[in-house]
Structures are given as C-alpha cells and as structure tokens.
C-alpha positions in Angstrom: -0.6 -1.9 -38.8 -2.4 -4.1 -36.3 -5.6 -3.1 -34.5 -3.8 -2.9 -31.2 -0.9 -0.6 -32.4 -3.6 1.5 -34.0 -5.6 1.6 -30.7 -2.3 2.4 -28.8 -1.6 5.5 -31.1 -5.2 6.6 -30.8 -5.0 6.5 -26.9 -1.7 8.5 -27.0 -3.3 10.9 -29.5 -6.2 11.3 -26.8 -3.7 11.6 -23.8 -2.1 14.5 -25.8 -5.5 16.2 -26.9 -6.6 15.9 -23.1 -3.8 17.8 -21.6 -3.9 20.4 -24.2 -7.6 20.6 -23.6 -7.4 21.2 -19.8 -4.8 24.0 -20.5 -7.1 25.6 -23.2 -10.2 25.6 -20.6 -8.2 27.1 -18.3 -7.2 30.0 -20.7 -10.9 30.2 -21.8 -12.1 30.5 -18.3 -9.6 33.6 -18.0 -10.8 35.1 -21.2 -14.2 34.8 -20.1 -13.8 36.5 -16.8 -12.2 39.5 -19.0 -15.2 39.4 -21.5 -13.0 38.2 -24.4 -14.6 35.0 -25.1 -18.3 34.9 -25.6 -19.1 32.2 -28.0 -21.5 29.5 -27.6 -19.6 26.0 -28.9 -16.0 25.4 -30.0 -17.2 23.5 -33.2 -20.0 24.1 -35.5 -23.0 22.1 -35.6 -21.9 20.4 -39.0 -18.8 18.8 -37.6 -18.1 15.1 -36.5 -18.9 15.9 -33.1 -22.4 14.9 -31.5 -22.1 17.2 -28.5 -21.3 21.0 -28.6 -19.8 23.1 -25.7 -17.9 26.1 -25.2 -15.2 24.2 -23.8 -12.7 21.7 -25.0 -13.2 18.9 -22.4 -16.6 17.8 -23.4 -15.5 17.1 -27.1 -12.4 15.1 -25.6 -14.9 13.2 -23.4 -16.7 12.2 -26.5 -13.8 11.3 -28.5 -12.5 9.2 -25.3 -16.1 7.3 -25.3 -15.5 6.6 -29.0 -12.3 5.4 -28.4 -13.5 3.1 -25.7 -16.5 1.8 -27.8 -14.2 0.5 -30.6 -11.9 -1.5 -28.1 -14.9 -3.5 -27.1 -16.8 -3.9 -30.4 -16.2 -6.4 -33.2 -14.0 -5.7 -36.2 -16.7 -4.3 -38.7 -18.0 -1.7 -35.9 -14.0 -0.8 -35.3 -13.6 -0.4 -39.2 -16.9 1.8 -39.4 -16.1 4.0 -36.6 -12.3 4.3 -37.1 -12.4 7.1 -39.7 -14.7 9.4 -37.4 -12.4 8.9 -34.6 -9.3 9.9 -36.6 -11.3 13.2 -38.0 -12.2 14.0 -34.4 -8.5 13.8 -33.4 -7.6 15.9 -36.3 -10.3 18.6 -35.7 -9.3 18.9 -32.1 -5.5 19.1 -32.6 -6.0 21.9 -35.2 -8.4 23.8 -33.2 -6.3 23.6 -30.1 -3.0 24.5 -32.0 -4.9 27.5 -33.7 -6.5 28.5 -30.4 -2.8 28.5 -28.7 -1.3 30.2 -31.7 -3.8 33.1 -31.5 -3.3 33.5 -28.0 0.3 34.3 -28.5 -0.4 36.7 -31.3 
C-alpha cells in the first residue's frame, strides 16, 4: 500500500472519529449536568496519548496533529510515527464504541 493511500485511510478514520467524538462529548455534557460523569480523563496516563482530558475532542486534535506531521515529514519519520497513530486510532474507536454501547444499556 502506498504512503498516499495509507494517509487517505488515516484521514478517513480521523473524520469518522471526529464526528463520533463530537457526539460523545455532547452526551458527556448531558451526563455531567445530571452528575453522572465525574471522571478526570478519558484515557489513563499510560496510553499512547500525550494529552489527557475529560472529553474526546482533545484526543482527536492530538491525533490530527500527528497525522498532519507525518504528511510533511520525511519517510523515516513517517515510518517511525505511523504505528503510534494507528494505535491512537484504535484506542479512540474502541473507547467511543464502548462509550456509546454502555449508554444504550
């Protein structure tokens, strides 16, 4: 798979994650108003993310910044950062899916 097609797939995943994160953050705001969500951060400190927040969008912003950086960097930097970006995508998709599933129960 070429670098360009990998980047296209990553961008599509980030778009999907972004929309899911916006919806999840709206639901979190409602839960907080109802005093049903009082955690300090979405992901624990030992995950791939540098930032920590109690909403999803800051994690999506970090992911988007990482994706932006590998598009302009050299091939070695791309290969070095790509696994971390894929890990972040997986973490966000799993957490967003789990969040929405738990709300439906």
